[in-house]
C-alpha positions as CSV (number, residue, x, y, z in Angstrom):
1,M,34.7,-27.3,67.9
2,A,33.3,-23.9,66.7
3,K,31.8,-23.8,63.2
4,W,31.2,-21.0,60.7
5,I,28.8,-20.7,57.9
6,E,30.3,-19.6,54.6
7,V,27.9,-17.6,52.4
8,A,28.9,-17.1,48.8
9,L,27.2,-15.3,45.8
10,V,28.4,-15.3,42.2
11,V,27.6,-11.9,40.7
12,D,28.6,-9.5,37.9
13,G,30.7,-6.5,38.5
14,E,27.8,-4.1,38.8
15,A,26.2,-6.1,41.7
16,A,29.4,-7.0,43.5
17,E,29.7,-3.8,45.5
18,A,26.1,-3.9,46.7
19,V,26.3,-7.5,47.7
20,A,29.6,-6.9,49.5
21,D,28.1,-4.0,51.4
22,L,25.1,-6.2,52.4
23,L,27.3,-9.2,53.5
24,Q,29.5,-6.8,55.5
25,R,26.6,-6.3,57.9
26,Y,26.5,-10.0,58.8
27,G,30.0,-11.4,58.0
28,H,32.8,-11.8,60.5
29,Q,36.2,-10.2,59.8
30,G,35.2,-8.7,56.5
31,V,34.1,-9.8,53.0
32,S,36.2,-11.1,50.1
33,I,35.5,-10.4,46.4
34,E,37.2,-12.8,44.1
35,Q,37.6,-12.6,40.3
36,N,36.4,-15.8,38.7
37,G,37.8,-17.3,35.5
38,I,41.5,-16.9,36.2
39,M,43.2,-20.2,35.5
40,P,45.8,-21.3,38.1
41,N,48.7,-20.7,35.6
42,A,47.3,-17.4,34.3
43,W,50.0,-15.5,36.2
44,D,52.7,-17.0,34.0
45,D,51.2,-16.4,30.5
46,G,52.6,-12.9,30.1
47,D,49.2,-11.4,29.1
48,P,47.1,-8.9,31.0
49,I,44.6,-10.3,33.4
50,P,41.4,-10.9,31.5
51,P,38.1,-9.2,32.4
52,P,36.3,-11.2,35.0
53,E,33.7,-13.7,33.9
54,S,32.0,-13.1,37.2
55,L,32.9,-12.3,40.8
56,T,32.3,-14.4,43.9
57,V,31.5,-12.4,47.1
58,R,32.1,-14.4,50.3
59,A,31.5,-13.9,54.0
60,Y,31.6,-16.0,57.1
61,L,28.9,-16.0,59.7
62,P,29.2,-17.6,63.2
63,A,27.1,-20.8,63.4
64,D,25.4,-19.7,66.7
65,D,21.8,-19.4,67.8
66,Q,21.4,-16.3,65.7
67,I,22.4,-17.9,62.4
68,E,18.9,-18.7,61.2
69,E,17.7,-15.1,61.9
70,S,20.8,-13.7,60.2
71,K,20.1,-15.9,57.1
72,L,16.5,-14.8,57.0
73,Q,17.5,-11.1,57.2
74,L,20.1,-11.6,54.6
75,E,17.8,-13.3,52.2
76,T,15.0,-10.7,52.8
77,A,17.5,-7.9,51.9
78,L,18.6,-9.8,48.8
79,G,14.9,-10.2,47.8
80,H,14.5,-6.4,48.0
81,M,17.6,-5.9,45.9
82,R,16.3,-8.5,43.4
83,M,13.4,-6.2,42.6
84,M,15.9,-3.7,41.1
85,Y,18.6,-6.0,39.8
86,P,19.0,-9.8,39.2
87,M,20.5,-11.5,42.3
88,P,21.5,-15.1,42.7
89,Q,20.5,-17.3,45.7
90,P,23.2,-17.4,48.3
91,V,25.1,-20.7,48.7
92,Y,25.8,-21.8,52.3
93,S,28.4,-24.3,53.5
94,V,29.7,-25.2,57.0
95,V,33.3,-24.6,57.8
96,D,35.1,-25.8,61.0
97,E,37.0,-23.3,63.0
98,E,40.3,-24.9,62.2
99,D,39.5,-24.9,58.5
100,W,38.3,-21.3,58.4
101,A,41.4,-19.7,56.9
102,E,42.2,-22.8,54.9
103,A,38.9,-22.4,53.0
104,W,40.2,-19.3,51.2
105,K,43.3,-21.1,49.8
106,V,41.2,-23.1,47.3
107,H,40.3,-19.9,45.5
108,Y,43.6,-18.1,45.6
109,H,46.4,-18.5,43.0
110,P,49.5,-16.5,42.0
111,I,48.8,-13.7,39.5
112,R,50.9,-11.1,37.7
113,I,49.7,-7.5,37.8
114,G,51.0,-4.4,36.0
115,R,54.5,-4.5,34.6
116,K,56.3,-6.4,37.4
117,M,54.0,-7.1,40.3
118,L,53.7,-10.8,41.3
119,I,51.2,-11.7,44.0
120,R,52.1,-15.1,45.5
121,P,50.2,-17.0,48.1
122,L,52.6,-18.1,50.9
123,W,51.8,-21.8,50.3
124,T,52.9,-21.9,46.7
125,E,56.3,-22.3,45.1
126,I,56.8,-20.5,41.8
127,E,59.5,-19.3,39.5
128,I,60.4,-15.6,40.0
129,A,62.1,-13.4,37.4
130,P,65.0,-11.1,38.5
131,D,63.0,-7.8,38.2
132,D,59.7,-9.2,39.8
133,V,58.3,-7.2,42.7
134,V,57.0,-10.2,44.7
135,I,54.3,-9.9,47.4
136,S,53.9,-13.1,49.4
137,L,50.5,-13.2,51.2
138,D,48.4,-15.1,53.6
139,P,45.4,-12.9,53.6
140,G,43.5,-14.9,56.2
141,M,40.1,-13.3,56.6
142,A,41.3,-9.9,55.6
143,F,40.3,-8.2,52.3
144,G,43.1,-7.9,49.8
145,T,44.3,-10.9,47.8
146,G,45.0,-9.1,44.5
147,T,42.3,-11.0,42.7
148,H,39.7,-8.2,42.7
149,P,39.9,-5.5,40.0
150,T,39.9,-2.7,42.7
151,T,43.1,-4.1,44.2
152,Q,44.7,-4.7,40.8
153,L,44.0,-1.1,39.9
154,C,45.6,0.2,43.0
155,L,48.7,-2.0,42.5
156,M,49.1,-0.7,38.9
157,G,48.6,2.9,40.2
158,L,51.3,2.3,42.9
159,E,53.8,1.1,40.2
160,D,53.6,4.6,38.6
161,A,53.0,6.8,41.7
162,V,55.5,5.5,44.3
163,K,58.8,7.4,44.3
164,P,61.8,6.5,46.4
165,G,61.6,7.9,49.9
166,I,58.0,9.1,49.9
167,S,55.5,8.7,52.8
168,V,52.3,6.7,52.1
169,L,48.9,6.4,53.9
170,D,47.0,3.1,53.2
171,L,43.6,3.8,54.5
172,G,41.6,0.5,55.0
173,T,44.7,-1.7,54.6
174,G,43.0,-5.1,54.9
175,S,45.7,-7.8,54.3
176,G,48.3,-5.1,53.9
177,I,48.9,-5.8,50.2
178,L,49.0,-2.2,49.1
179,A,51.2,-1.1,52.0
180,I,53.6,-3.9,51.2
181,A,53.6,-3.0,47.5
182,A,54.4,0.6,48.3
183,A,57.3,-0.5,50.5
184,K,58.8,-2.8,47.9
185,L,58.5,-0.1,45.3
186,G,60.6,2.3,47.4
187,A,58.4,4.2,49.8
188,A,60.2,5.1,53.0
189,H,57.3,4.7,55.4
190,I,53.7,3.6,55.1
191,L,51.0,4.1,57.7
192,A,48.5,1.2,57.2
193,L,45.2,1.7,59.0
194,D,42.2,-0.4,59.4
195,N,39.2,-0.3,61.8
196,D,39.3,-4.2,62.0
197,A,41.9,-5.4,64.6
198,M,42.1,-8.8,62.8
199,A,43.0,-7.1,59.5
200,V,45.7,-5.2,61.3
201,K,47.1,-8.4,62.8
202,V,47.2,-10.0,59.3
203,A,48.8,-6.9,57.8
204,I,51.6,-6.9,60.4
205,E,52.3,-10.6,59.8
206,N,52.3,-10.1,56.0
207,A,54.7,-7.2,56.3
208,E,57.0,-9.3,58.4
209,Q,56.8,-12.2,55.9
210,N,57.8,-9.8,53.1
211,G,60.7,-8.3,55.0
212,V,59.2,-4.7,55.0
213,A,58.0,-4.5,58.6
214,D,60.5,-1.7,59.3
215,K,58.8,0.5,56.7
216,I,55.2,-0.2,57.7
217,T,53.3,0.9,60.8
218,A,50.0,-1.1,60.8
219,Q,47.5,-0.2,63.4
220,T,43.9,0.1,64.2
221,G,42.6,3.5,63.1
222,S,40.5,5.6,60.9
223,L,40.5,8.8,58.9
224,E,39.7,10.7,62.1
225,S,42.9,9.4,63.8
226,V,45.0,10.7,60.9
227,I,43.3,14.1,60.7
228,T,43.6,14.7,64.5
229,S,47.3,13.8,64.4
230,A,47.9,16.5,61.7
231,R,50.0,14.0,59.7
232,R,50.2,14.6,56.0
233,F,51.4,12.2,53.3
234,D,53.0,12.3,49.9
235,L,50.7,9.6,48.6
236,V,47.3,8.4,50.0
237,V,45.6,5.2,48.7
238,V,42.0,4.3,49.7
239,N,40.5,1.1,48.4
240,I,37.1,0.9,50.1
241,L,33.7,1.7,48.7
242,A,32.5,4.7,46.8
243,K,29.9,5.7,49.4
244,V,32.5,5.5,52.1
245,I,35.0,7.6,50.1
246,I,32.3,10.2,49.6
247,A,31.4,10.3,53.3
248,M,35.1,10.6,54.1
249,C,35.4,13.6,51.8
250,G,32.8,15.3,54.1
251,Q,35.1,14.5,57.0
252,G,38.2,16.2,55.6
253,L,39.8,13.4,53.6
254,G,41.8,15.9,51.5
255,Q,43.7,17.0,54.6
256,T,45.6,13.8,54.7
257,V,47.4,14.7,51.4
258,R,50.2,17.2,51.6
259,P,50.1,20.2,49.2
260,G,51.5,18.9,45.9
261,G,50.8,15.3,47.0
262,Y,48.9,12.5,45.2
263,A,46.0,10.2,46.1
264,M,44.3,7.2,44.6
265,F,40.8,6.0,45.2
266,S,39.3,2.6,44.3
267,G,36.3,0.4,45.1
268,I,34.3,2.5,42.6
269,I,32.1,1.3,39.8
270,E,32.1,3.5,36.6
271,E,28.7,5.0,37.2
272,Q,29.8,6.3,40.6
273,A,32.9,7.9,39.4
274,D,31.5,11.4,38.7
275,D,29.9,11.6,42.2
276,V,33.2,10.5,43.8
277,E,35.2,13.1,41.8
278,A,32.8,15.8,42.8
279,A,33.3,14.8,46.5
280,L,37.0,14.8,46.0
281,R,36.9,18.4,44.7
282,S,34.9,19.4,47.7
283,T,37.6,18.2,50.0
284,G,40.4,20.0,48.2
285,L,41.6,17.4,45.8
286,E,41.7,17.7,42.0
287,P,41.0,14.5,40.0
288,V,43.5,14.1,37.2
289,S,43.0,10.7,35.6
290,R,41.1,7.4,35.8
291,R,42.1,3.8,35.4
292,L,39.6,1.2,34.4
293,I,39.2,-2.6,34.5
294,T,35.8,-3.6,33.1
295,D,33.4,-1.4,35.1
296,W,35.7,-0.8,38.1
297,V,37.4,2.6,38.3
298,L,40.4,4.0,40.1
299,I,40.5,7.8,40.4
300,E,43.8,9.5,40.7
301,A,43.9,13.0,42.2
302,K,46.3,15.7,43.3
303,R,46.2,18.3,46.1
304,P,47.3,21.6,44.6
305,H,50.4,23.4,46.0
306,V,49.6,26.2,48.4
307,E,49.7,29.5,46.5
């Protein structure tokens, strides 16, 4: 039976992005960032989600003949990062192939986000209010469980931005959570793209599970595939990393938003927000507001109407 090595680091919000970026180089099928300190029944207490006590960044490495070299490279890179900022030691554990996806379920509980969003793992049974917008997920190994502040910011932004009948681009869809939310909030069609084929498979399965597969086209793709198709959207949501968003701005990211359209960008820590906003302006978008959870930021922007 094939085995995997889970590597986990508990960090603060400032270090989470850098650690996730590092683990992305070694992990298989992406990296998860989980907010710690949420009690299993926190979704039902009616209060806003509290600031995270800490974040756990996880990745899975194949337990092959390269694993020791991968661990050495990972720990060497962490050592270099530790010279600039405190970093914990990684914790390794062995996971059997058949238990790979199951390992995530231990860390994943129902939570309420915004005014009426309820994120429910498929394997839980909970009481649902009449006006709840319920998203039932099995994220598998794809990013996007709703526990990380960047995803929560996007969900709250979608509650305000989605209007009936609009078209949406979810760039870097992961588990499909944001595409599903947009569909359930009334969007007519969502193009959900990810460069990871496994994430696309998970997003399709989750869309079907939530009864919105007819509204979502999930496929392998990137910014380039959108720009070359000349498709433009009423709303674009990008929850990736600040440096990736900045790079995309240099590749014409603003062209994906129709004139008069709206866009949201997350995966950004507060100290990066000014640089991201400058990049957005360079690509034809005008930042109009920010949302904040602890030191994580979502930037909302508009593309001006053609004069």
